[in-house]
C-alpha positions in Angstrom: -119.8 -42.4 -54.8 -116.7 -43.3 -57.0 -115.4 -40.0 -55.8 -116.1 -40.9 -51.9 -114.0 -44.0 -52.3 -111.0 -41.9 -53.6 -111.5 -39.2 -50.7 -111.2 -42.1 -48.1 -108.4 -43.3 -49.8 -106.6 -40.5 -50.1 -107.2 -40.0 -46.1 -106.1 -43.4 -45.3 -102.8 -42.7 -47.4 -102.2 -39.2 -45.6 -102.8 -40.6 -42.1 -100.2 -43.6 -43.0 -97.6 -40.9 -43.8 -98.0 -38.8 -41.2 -97.8 -41.4 -38.9 -94.6 -42.7 -40.2 -93.5 -39.4 -40.4 -93.9 -38.7 -36.8 -92.2 -42.0 -35.7 -88.5 -40.4 -34.6 -88.3 -37.6 -31.8 -87.9 -34.1 -33.0 -85.9 -31.6 -30.8 -86.3 -28.2 -33.2 -83.2 -26.7 -30.9 -80.8 -29.4 -31.8 -82.1 -30.7 -35.6 -79.2 -29.6 -37.1 -76.5 -30.2 -34.6 -73.9 -33.5 -34.8 -75.0 -36.0 -32.8 -71.4 -36.1 -31.0 -72.3 -32.3 -29.7 -73.5 -32.3 -26.1 -75.3 -29.8 -23.9 -73.0 -28.5 -20.8 -75.0 -27.1 -17.8 -71.9 -25.9 -15.7 -71.9 -25.9 -11.7 -69.3 -24.6 -9.0 -70.2 -25.7 -5.4 -73.6 -27.6 -6.7 -74.4 -24.1 -8.0 -75.7 -23.4 -11.8 -74.1 -20.3 -13.5 -74.9 -21.0 -17.2 -78.4 -21.6 -18.8 -79.1 -22.4 -22.4 -83.3 -21.5 -22.3 -85.5 -19.1 -21.4 -87.3 -20.3 -18.3 -84.0 -21.8 -16.9 -82.3 -18.5 -17.7 -85.0 -16.6 -15.4 -84.7 -19.5 -12.6 -81.0 -19.0 -12.6 -81.3 -15.3 -12.3 -83.7 -15.7 -9.7 -81.6 -17.8 -7.3 -78.6 -15.4 -8.1 -80.7 -12.3 -6.5 -81.5 -14.7 -3.6 -77.4 -14.1 -3.1 -78.0 -10.7 -1.6 -74.4 -10.4 -0.3 -71.4 -8.4 -1.3 -69.1 -11.0 -0.1 -68.5 -14.7 -0.8 -66.2 -16.2 1.8 -63.0 -13.9 1.7 -64.0 -13.0 -1.9 -66.1 -9.5 -2.9 -69.3 -10.9 -5.0 -67.8 -9.7 -8.9 -71.0 -10.8 -11.5 -70.2 -11.1 -15.1 -72.9 -11.4 -17.6 -71.6 -13.6 -20.6 -74.2 -13.8 -23.6 -73.8 -16.0 -26.4 -75.3 -18.7 -28.4 -75.1 -22.4 -28.8 -71.3 -22.3 -29.2 -71.5 -21.4 -25.5 -73.4 -24.5 -23.9 -72.5 -26.9 -26.5 -69.4 -28.9 -26.5 -67.9 -30.9 -29.8 -67.1 -34.7 -29.6 -67.6 -34.5 -25.5 -65.2 -36.2 -23.5 -65.0 -36.2 -19.6 -63.2 -33.3 -18.0 -64.7 -31.1 -20.6 -66.1 -27.9 -20.1 -67.8 -24.7 -21.5 -66.1 -21.4 -21.4 -67.5 -19.5 -18.5 -66.1 -22.6 -16.5 -62.8 -21.9 -17.7 -62.9 -18.5 -16.9 -63.9 -19.2 -13.5 -61.2 -21.5 -12.9 -58.6 -19.1 -14.0 -59.6 -15.9 -12.1 -58.1 -15.6 -8.3 -61.5 -15.8 -6.4 -64.0 -18.3 -8.1 -65.9 -18.3 -5.4 -67.0 -14.7 -5.6 -66.5 -13.9 -9.4 -69.2 -15.3 -10.9 -69.3 -15.8 -15.0 -73.2 -16.3 -15.8 -73.2 -17.9 -19.0 -76.6 -17.0 -20.6 -77.3 -18.3 -24.1 -79.9 -19.2 -26.7 -79.8 -21.4 -29.8 -79.3 -18.8 -32.4 -79.9 -16.2 -30.3 -80.3 -12.9 -32.1 -79.0 -9.6 -31.2 -82.8 -8.2 -30.4 -82.4 -11.3 -27.9 -79.4 -10.7 -26.3 -80.2 -7.0 -25.8 -83.8 -7.9 -23.8 -82.1 -10.4 -22.1 -79.4 -8.1 -21.0 -82.1 -5.6 -19.6 -83.2 -8.3 -17.9 -80.6 -9.1 -15.9 -79.4 -5.9 -15.2 -82.4 -4.7 -13.9 -81.9 -7.9 -11.1 -78.3 -8.3 -10.4 -75.7 -5.9 -9.9 -73.7 -7.0 -13.4 -70.1 -5.4 -13.4 -68.7 -6.7 -17.0 -70.5 -7.7 -19.9 -69.5 -10.2 -22.8 -71.2 -10.3 -25.8 -70.3 -13.1 -28.7 -71.0 -11.7 -32.2 -71.9 -14.7 -34.3 -73.0 -12.9 -38.0 -75.0 -15.5 -39.2 -77.6 -15.0 -36.4 -77.8 -11.5 -37.6 -80.1 -12.8 -40.1 -82.6 -13.7 -37.2 -85.3 -11.3 -36.1 -87.3 -11.0 -32.9 -88.0 -12.9 -29.9 -89.0 -16.5 -29.4 -92.4 -17.3 -28.2 -90.4 -18.3 -24.7 -89.9 -14.7 -23.4 -93.7 -14.3 -23.6 -94.4 -15.7 -20.2 -91.1 -14.4 -18.4 -91.1 -10.7 -19.2 -92.6 -9.3 -16.7 -94.8 -5.6 -16.2 -91.3 -4.1 -15.6 -89.5 -5.5 -17.6 -91.7 -4.2 -20.8 -91.5 -0.5 -19.3 -88.1 -1.3 -19.3 -88.0 -1.7 -22.6 -90.4 0.8 -23.3 -88.3 3.4 -22.2 -85.7 3.5 -25.1 -86.3 3.2 -29.1 -84.6 0.1 -29.3 -86.4 -1.4 -26.6 -89.7 -0.1 -27.6 -89.4 -1.4 -31.1 -88.4 -4.9 -29.8 -91.0 -5.0 -27.4 -94.1 -3.9 -29.6 -93.0 -6.3 -32.5 -92.9 -8.8 -30.2 -96.4 -8.2 -28.7 -98.1 -7.7 -31.4 -97.2 -11.7 -31.9 -97.9 -12.2 -28.7 -101.2 -10.9 -28.4 -104.0 -12.2 -26.6 -101.9 -15.5 -26.7 -99.9 -17.5 -24.3 -97.2 -20.0 -26.1 -97.0 -22.0 -23.2 -100.9 -23.1 -23.3 -103.4 -24.3 -25.7 -106.1 -22.2 -26.7 -105.1 -19.2 -24.6 -107.0 -16.9 -27.4 -110.0 -18.3 -25.9 -109.1 -17.2 -22.1 -112.5 -15.9 -20.4 -114.7 -18.2 -22.4 -116.6 -21.7 -21.4 -115.7 -22.5 -25.0 -111.5 -22.4 -23.3 -112.4 -25.4 -20.7 -114.5 -27.7 -23.0 -111.6 -27.7 -25.8 -108.9 -27.7 -23.3 -110.9 -30.9 -21.7 -111.0 -32.1 -25.4 -107.6 -31.2 -26.4 -106.7 -33.6 -23.4 -108.9 -36.7 -24.4 -107.7 -36.6 -27.8 -103.8 -36.1 -27.0 -104.0 -39.4 -24.8 -105.5 -41.6 -27.6 -104.3 -40.2 -30.5 -100.0 -39.4 -30.6 -100.6 -37.5 -33.8 -102.7 -35.1 -32.3 -100.6 -34.9 -29.5 -97.5 -34.2 -31.7 -99.0 -31.8 -33.6 -96.9 -28.6 -32.3 -93.6 -30.9 -32.9 -95.0 -32.2 -36.3 -95.4 -28.6 -37.6 -91.7 -27.7 -36.6 -90.4 -30.9 -38.4 -92.6 -29.8 -41.5 -91.1 -26.3 -41.6 -87.7 -27.4 -41.1 -88.2 -30.1 -43.7 -89.1 -27.1 -46.4 -86.1 -25.1 -45.0 -83.9 -28.0 -46.2 -85.8 -28.6 -49.7 -85.4 -25.3 -50.2 -81.5 -24.9 -49.8 -81.5 -28.0 -51.8 -83.4 -26.8 -54.8 -81.5 -23.9 -54.6 -78.3 -25.1 -54.1 -77.7 -23.3 -50.7 -75.0 -24.5 -48.5 -73.3 -23.6 -45.4 -70.5 -22.1 -47.1 -72.7 -19.9 -49.5 -72.3 -16.3 -49.1 -75.2 -14.5 -48.0 -76.4 -11.3 -48.9 -76.0 -8.6 -45.7 -79.2 -7.5 -44.3 -78.3 -3.3 -43.7 -81.3 -2.9 -41.3 -79.9 -5.9 -38.9 -76.8 -4.1 -38.4 -78.0 -0.2 -38.1 -78.1 1.5 -34.9 
């Protein structure tokens, strides 16, 4: 009986700890950014021409596809694909009138209504993601120039983030599979995504009666229990705290020299 009380006490302590751990809002894409850093989404004449997450990028490209014209006003249409990471869409110590680089390029050129520097960026984007984004855009728009920013600490990142799974259509996957680099990227990604839909709970149960039951149960429990609703955020927060703990224990700092991973630079 005494052991039962110990178990109950441990569960109670764990629940209190989780509730306290879940009190602060957490965004895994901005956790390492200074509070003075602000996201900038640029528009020209009310039309957005930069985007910084996969779903928003897909919508941006779709809107550009609808502009099926070779001339805008008196200007020939000239599309530039500018790929980057968070440096392309965040502004340090933002003040009124500040903009990111694609805006200043557009303002500087002679024909800004027709020349569109599409600022396509993702936080900590790696070269594999740049490759897939470039293929995705080039298959849909008549890009004239491609600009690729290289941030060498992102050479340590690998694979495609889950957000690509619902956006890449069959034609996109076939296009990537048409060469060894793209084939390797999409094969590794699909091995992770197999039988899952990252945007949907219990996607692995698709086709089974159990899925609808568990979906309803998830919704009901999430409504009355915040810890259940926030479990994905809690997982991300725990992983990042472990990342910080590792850095503290090993004395790793932003200025610490990392060893190069040769495979990331090959080819």
